[in-house]
C-alpha positions as a Markdown table, in Angstrom:
| # | Residue | x | y | z |
|---|---|---|---|---|
| 1 | Met | 0.0 | 0.0 | 0.0 |
| 2 | Arg | 1.5 | 3.3 | -1.0 |
| 3 | Pro | 1.4 | 6.3 | 1.4 |
| 4 | Pro | -1.2 | 9.0 | 0.7 |
| 5 | Gly | -0.1 | 11.7 | -1.7 |
| 6 | Leu | 0.2 | 15.3 | -0.8 |
| 7 | Leu | -3.1 | 16.3 | -2.3 |
| 8 | Ser | -5.1 | 13.7 | -0.4 |
| 9 | Gln | -3.3 | 14.7 | 2.8 |
| 10 | Leu | -4.3 | 18.3 | 2.2 |
| 11 | Val | -7.9 | 17.4 | 1.4 |
| 12 | Arg | -8.1 | 15.3 | 4.5 |
| 13 | Arg | -6.6 | 18.0 | 6.8 |
| 14 | Asn | -8.5 | 20.8 | 5.3 |
| 15 | Gly | -11.7 | 18.8 | 5.3 |
| 16 | Leu | -11.3 | 18.2 | 9.0 |
| 17 | Leu | -10.8 | 21.9 | 9.6 |
| 18 | Ile | -13.7 | 22.8 | 7.4 |
| 19 | Leu | -15.9 | 20.4 | 9.4 |
| 20 | Ala | -14.6 | 21.9 | 12.7 |
| 21 | Phe | -15.2 | 25.5 | 11.6 |
| 22 | Thr | -18.7 | 24.5 | 10.4 |
| 23 | Ala | -19.5 | 22.8 | 13.7 |
| 24 | Ala | -18.2 | 25.8 | 15.6 |
| 25 | Gly | -20.2 | 28.2 | 13.5 |
| 26 | Leu | -23.4 | 26.1 | 14.0 |
| 27 | Leu | -22.8 | 26.1 | 17.8 |
| 28 | Gln | -22.4 | 29.9 | 17.8 |
| 29 | Trp | -25.4 | 30.3 | 15.6 |
| 30 | Gly | -27.5 | 28.2 | 18.0 |
| 31 | Tyr | -26.4 | 30.3 | 20.9 |
| 32 | Ile | -27.2 | 33.5 | 19.2 |
| 33 | Lys | -30.6 | 32.2 | 18.1 |
| 34 | Ile | -31.4 | 31.3 | 21.7 |
| 35 | Val | -30.4 | 34.8 | 22.8 |
| 36 | Ala | -32.3 | 36.5 | 20.0 |
| 37 | Val | -35.6 | 34.9 | 21.0 |
| 38 | Ser | -35.1 | 35.5 | 24.7 |
| 39 | Gln | -34.4 | 39.3 | 24.6 |
| 40 | Pro | -36.2 | 42.4 | 23.4 |
| 41 | Ala | -34.8 | 43.8 | 20.1 |
| 42 | Gly | -32.9 | 46.6 | 21.9 |
| 43 | Glu | -31.1 | 44.2 | 24.3 |
| 44 | Phe | -30.3 | 41.9 | 21.4 |
| 45 | Gly | -28.7 | 44.8 | 19.6 |
| 46 | Arg | -26.5 | 45.5 | 22.6 |
| 47 | Phe | -25.6 | 41.8 | 22.8 |
| 48 | Val | -24.5 | 41.9 | 19.1 |
| 49 | Ala | -22.5 | 45.1 | 19.8 |
| 50 | Met | -20.8 | 43.3 | 22.7 |
| 51 | Ile | -19.8 | 40.4 | 20.5 |
| 52 | His | -18.3 | 42.7 | 17.9 |
| 53 | Phe | -16.5 | 44.7 | 20.5 |
| 54 | Ala | -14.9 | 41.5 | 21.7 |
| 55 | Met | -13.9 | 40.7 | 18.2 |
| 56 | Ile | -12.2 | 44.0 | 17.9 |
| 57 | Leu | -10.3 | 43.4 | 21.1 |
| 58 | Thr | -9.1 | 40.0 | 20.1 |
| 59 | Thr | -7.8 | 40.9 | 16.7 |
| 60 | Pro | -4.2 | 41.6 | 17.8 |
| 61 | Val | -4.2 | 38.3 | 19.8 |
| 62 | Val | -5.5 | 36.3 | 16.9 |
| 63 | Ser | -2.6 | 37.5 | 14.8 |
| 64 | Leu | -0.3 | 35.6 | 17.3 |
| 65 | Gln | -1.7 | 32.3 | 16.0 |
| 66 | Gly | -0.4 | 32.9 | 12.5 |
| 67 | Ala | 3.0 | 34.0 | 13.7 |
| 68 | Val | 3.4 | 31.0 | 16.0 |
| 69 | Ser | 2.2 | 28.6 | 13.3 |
| 70 | Arg | 4.8 | 29.9 | 10.7 |
| 71 | Gln | 7.7 | 29.8 | 13.1 |
| 72 | Val | 6.9 | 26.4 | 14.5 |
| 73 | Ala | 6.6 | 25.0 | 11.0 |
| 74 | Ser | 9.9 | 26.6 | 10.1 |
| 75 | Leu | 11.7 | 25.3 | 13.2 |
| 76 | Leu | 10.4 | 21.8 | 12.5 |
| 77 | Ala | 11.4 | 22.0 | 8.8 |
| 78 | Arg | 14.9 | 22.9 | 9.9 |
| 79 | Gly | 15.0 | 19.9 | 12.3 |
| 80 | Arg | 15.0 | 22.1 | 15.4 |
| 81 | Pro | 12.2 | 20.6 | 17.6 |
| 82 | Asp | 14.3 | 21.4 | 20.6 |
| 83 | Ala | 13.8 | 25.2 | 19.9 |
| 84 | Leu | 10.0 | 25.0 | 20.0 |
| 85 | Leu | 9.3 | 25.5 | 23.7 |
| 86 | Pro | 11.9 | 28.3 | 24.1 |
| 87 | Tyr | 10.5 | 30.0 | 21.1 |
| 88 | Leu | 6.9 | 29.7 | 22.4 |
| 89 | His | 7.9 | 31.1 | 25.7 |
| 90 | Arg | 9.7 | 34.1 | 24.2 |
| 91 | Arg | 6.8 | 34.8 | 21.8 |
| 92 | Leu | 4.2 | 34.8 | 24.6 |
| 93 | Arg | 6.4 | 37.0 | 26.8 |
| 94 | Ser | 7.0 | 39.4 | 23.9 |
| 95 | Trp | 3.3 | 39.7 | 23.2 |
| 96 | Leu | 2.1 | 39.9 | 26.8 |
| 97 | Leu | 3.4 | 43.5 | 27.4 |
| 98 | Pro | 1.8 | 45.1 | 24.3 |
| 99 | Ile | -1.5 | 43.2 | 24.9 |
| 100 | Ala | -1.4 | 44.2 | 28.6 |
| 101 | Gly | -0.8 | 47.8 | 27.5 |
| 102 | Val | -3.9 | 47.6 | 25.2 |
| 103 | Ala | -5.9 | 46.1 | 28.1 |
| 104 | Val | -4.9 | 48.9 | 30.5 |
| 105 | Ala | -5.8 | 51.5 | 27.9 |
| 106 | Val | -9.2 | 49.9 | 27.3 |
| 107 | Leu | -9.8 | 49.6 | 31.0 |
| 108 | Leu | -9.0 | 53.3 | 31.6 |
| 109 | Leu | -11.4 | 54.2 | 28.7 |
| 110 | Ser | -14.1 | 51.7 | 29.8 |
| 111 | Asp | -16.8 | 54.4 | 30.4 |
| 112 | Pro | -16.6 | 56.1 | 27.1 |
| 113 | Leu | -16.0 | 52.8 | 25.2 |
| 114 | Ala | -19.1 | 51.3 | 26.8 |
| 115 | Glu | -21.1 | 54.3 | 25.8 |
| 116 | Trp | -19.7 | 54.6 | 22.3 |
| 117 | Phe | -20.2 | 50.9 | 21.5 |
| 118 | Asp | -23.6 | 50.8 | 23.3 |
| 119 | Leu | -22.5 | 48.1 | 25.7 |
| 120 | Gly | -24.4 | 49.3 | 28.7 |
| 121 | Glu | -22.3 | 49.3 | 31.8 |
| 122 | Pro | -18.5 | 49.7 | 31.7 |
| 123 | Tyr | -18.4 | 46.3 | 33.5 |
| 124 | Ala | -18.9 | 44.8 | 30.0 |
| 125 | Val | -15.7 | 46.4 | 28.8 |
| 126 | Met | -13.8 | 45.3 | 31.8 |
| 127 | Val | -14.8 | 41.6 | 31.5 |
| 128 | Leu | -14.2 | 41.5 | 27.8 |
| 129 | Thr | -10.7 | 43.0 | 28.4 |
| 130 | Gly | -9.9 | 40.4 | 31.0 |
| 131 | Leu | -10.8 | 37.7 | 28.5 |
| 132 | Leu | -8.4 | 39.3 | 26.0 |
| 133 | Leu | -5.5 | 38.4 | 28.3 |
| 134 | Ala | -6.8 | 34.9 | 28.8 |
| 135 | Tyr | -7.2 | 34.4 | 25.1 |
| 136 | Leu | -3.4 | 34.9 | 24.4 |
| 137 | Pro | -2.2 | 31.4 | 25.4 |
| 138 | Phe | -5.1 | 29.8 | 23.6 |
| 139 | Gln | -4.2 | 31.4 | 20.3 |
| 140 | Ala | -0.6 | 30.4 | 20.8 |
| 141 | Cys | -1.7 | 26.8 | 21.3 |
| 142 | Leu | -3.8 | 26.9 | 18.1 |
| 143 | Gly | -0.8 | 28.3 | 16.2 |
| 144 | Phe | 1.5 | 25.6 | 17.7 |
| 145 | Leu | -0.8 | 22.8 | 16.7 |
| 146 | Ala | -1.2 | 24.2 | 13.1 |
| 147 | Gly | 2.6 | 24.6 | 12.8 |
| 148 | Cys | 3.1 | 21.0 | 13.9 |
| 149 | Asp | 0.6 | 19.8 | 11.3 |
| 150 | Arg | -1.6 | 18.5 | 14.2 |
| 151 | Phe | -4.8 | 19.3 | 12.3 |
| 152 | Arg | -6.9 | 16.6 | 14.1 |
| 153 | Ala | -6.0 | 18.1 | 17.5 |
| 154 | Leu | -6.5 | 21.6 | 16.1 |
| 155 | Ala | -10.0 | 20.8 | 14.8 |
| 156 | Gly | -11.0 | 19.1 | 18.0 |
| 157 | Leu | -9.8 | 22.0 | 20.1 |
| 158 | Leu | -11.7 | 24.5 | 17.9 |
| 159 | Val | -15.0 | 22.5 | 18.4 |
| 160 | Leu | -14.3 | 21.9 | 22.1 |
| 161 | Asp | -13.5 | 25.6 | 22.7 |
| 162 | Thr | -16.7 | 26.8 | 20.9 |
| 163 | Gly | -18.8 | 24.2 | 22.6 |
| 164 | Leu | -17.5 | 25.1 | 26.1 |
| 165 | Arg | -18.0 | 28.8 | 25.4 |
| 166 | Cys | -21.6 | 28.2 | 24.3 |
| 167 | Leu | -22.3 | 26.1 | 27.4 |
| 168 | Leu | -20.8 | 28.9 | 29.5 |
| 169 | Ala | -22.9 | 31.4 | 27.6 |
| 170 | Leu | -26.1 | 29.4 | 28.1 |
| 171 | Ala | -25.3 | 28.9 | 31.8 |
| 172 | Ala | -24.8 | 32.6 | 32.2 |
| 173 | Arg | -28.1 | 33.3 | 30.5 |
| 174 | Leu | -29.9 | 30.9 | 32.8 |
| 175 | Gln | -28.2 | 32.3 | 35.9 |
| 176 | Pro | -27.9 | 36.0 | 35.2 |
| 177 | Ile | -25.7 | 38.3 | 37.2 |
| 178 | Gly | -27.7 | 41.4 | 36.3 |
| 179 | Asp | -30.4 | 42.7 | 34.0 |
| 180 | Gly | -30.5 | 42.5 | 30.3 |
| 181 | Val | -27.3 | 42.1 | 28.3 |
| 182 | Glu | -25.2 | 42.3 | 31.4 |
| 183 | Gly | -27.0 | 39.4 | 32.8 |
| 184 | Gly | -25.3 | 37.0 | 30.4 |
| 185 | Leu | -22.1 | 38.9 | 30.2 |
| 186 | Gly | -19.8 | 36.0 | 31.2 |
| 187 | Gly | -21.2 | 33.8 | 28.4 |
| 188 | Gln | -21.6 | 36.6 | 25.9 |
| 189 | Ala | -18.0 | 37.7 | 26.5 |
| 190 | Ala | -16.8 | 34.1 | 26.1 |
| 191 | Glu | -18.9 | 33.7 | 23.0 |
| 192 | Gly | -17.6 | 36.9 | 21.5 |
| 193 | Ala | -14.0 | 36.0 | 22.1 |
| 194 | Gly | -14.0 | 33.3 | 19.5 |
């Protein structure tokens, strides 16, 4: 039996990632559908604004995934697996300070940002900013898996992450911490971070 060719490997790997992204998208759609029917239109609008604000905050962190993936693949191609962990440690350390700086700036501006993005209370901005810092190692992990060609693990992690965030979001909706959009803030913030 001859080993699978490059094309069949790419199709198999990409097919798995396509399925994982589709499953994650369906989970997110289901959560948003549940929120949409459980809130008045104005509150749902604020919920959507919160998700998009979280996406804006996570943009710099998501770029870490591509950088890590490229470097890990390069180190492996050069036969340097011993350099992977030191590289990852350096990369995370180098990104932590700028990301923390952005987080501090956002926290200092939480009142005007909450008003401008129509997020309700500044508390929403604070929670979303905290999640930004927590999201950093997760994106590094996704980049590491992609760089190592561990697409099955990457696909599984994507679906597991989205599923867990949706469960957290639903739990937060069922056990609110406040009124309206802020009531499901923990779940909404987690949902928006993906």
